[in-house]
N, C-alpha and C positions, 0 to 999 in steps of 0.2 A: 435473611437472618441477617445480622447485622455485621457488619464488620469490625475487625475487633483490633484496636493500635493497642500493643505491648510497649509499656513502658518502663528502659532501665534505669535504675537511679542507684550511680555508683557516689557512696555514701562516707564522708567522714566527718572527723569532729568538727569542721569549722566551715566547710561547702559539702554542697551535694553538685552532681555533673547529672542532668537529665539527657534522655535518648529516646523519644519515639521510632515504632519500627513498623513498618504496614506491611503484614504476611504477602497480601498479593500482588504487591508493586517489588517485593522484595527488596524494602531501602527505608534506612535511617534515616530520619528528618527529625526537626526541630530541637536540635544540641541546644543545651544552654547551661549552666554554670550559678547557681545560686548559694545563697547564702544556707547555711544547714537550719533553717525555719520551716517547720511543716507546711503551714499557712502558706508558705512561695508554690511549696508543690502542689497544693491543690489549687491554686491560682496559675500554675501551669498546665495541670490537667483540666480545668477550665477552659483554657483557653485551647487546647488540643480538643475539646471535644467541638468547641464552638467552628472551629475553623471546618471539622469534619462533622457535621451533620449528621447526629444518626448512629455514629458509631461506639463502641463497648469500648471501656478500655481498662487496660489489666497493670497495674504496675508491680514491680519486682526488683528486691535489692538481696545481698550477699549480707547474711550472718555476719556479725561483727562486735566490736566493744561498745558499739553505739546503744544496743538493747534494741526494745523493741516500740519505744515512742513515734517514731515514724508511722512504723504499720497500723498502730493503736488510733493515729490522729487521721491516715486513709479510711480504715474500715469506718470510724465515728462518721466520714465525712459522704461514706458512703461511695468510697473507691475501692475497688476489691485490691487485695497485694498479699505479695506472694514473699514469703524471707525465703531463699535459696542459700541449699546446704553449699559452703564454698569445696570441699571436695568433689564434690558429686559432679562438679562442673568442667568438661572437659576443656583439654587444653592445648589448643592447636602446637605439633609441632614446631621448631624455627621460630616461632612466633615473638621476639624478644621484644620487639617495640610494644611499651606500657605508657598510656599517662591516663587520666580519668575520664576521657571524652569517648576514646577505646573503650573502656573499661564496662563506660556505663551502652556503648553499642553492645558488645558483646553478651553483655548482660538482657539486654532487649531482646534479644537473639534467642538465647539459652530459652527464654519467657516465651517466644511465640514457638520455638521446635520442641519445646517439653523437654529442654534436655538437663534438665536439673531434678534433684529430690527436693520437697521444701521439709523446712524444718517447724518440730510444734512451736505454737508460741502459747506458753502458759497466762493463766491466769493472773493477775496483778496482785493478788493474796499468794497466787504458789511461786511467783518472784520475789515477793517480800518474804517468804518464807526461806527461802535456797539463799536466797542474799544475806538473811539473818546468820543462818546456819554456817554459810562459807567466812562469816565477819568473826562468828564466833568459834571457830573452829582455826584460824589466823590468829586470834588473839589467844588462844590456848598452846598456840608453836611458839610465839613468841614468849610467853611466861615462861614454859618450859627454857629455851635460850636463856634468857636475861639470869635464870635459876643457876642455869651450868656456866654463865659467866661468871657468876658472884661464887659460888663455890671454887671456882680455877683462882679468880684473883686472891679470895681467902688462901687455897693452896700454897699458892706464891711465898705468902708472907708466915710459913708455919701452921697455920692456925688450919681448924678442918670443921665443921658444920655437921653435928652428930644428931643435934636433934631434929623431927619433925619439920 
């Protein structure tokens, strides 16, 4: 059975914090901070695989506003990846120290111990339909608000708009 290295990625708009976790030795190692570019994460994973010959690698990060691009890029490169639901990750009581490096370490540990629920990743087509419908609904709400503002402005001047 191959050794599995779990890599936690704390994802932000400008940077990714990476931390690898070795389950059998129960330790984090290989902490790194890179620009938010999937190619740099793939390069990091390649380096971890070189250092630990014959090991399997699994990456994971929290779902968030950055979407599924990193997940799809890692999958395309043949690197297994999991997106974890943030609401399912247990939080340590009294642990108030928070930074990107520690978050990446925690994500790697959650990945290794299986203390998370994964998020369903939609196909690019499903994601496009979802984004389109969100945009359409937002535009409908904005149009309704603009009409209400215009009618209120006309009413202030003593005018009413009675036509459709």
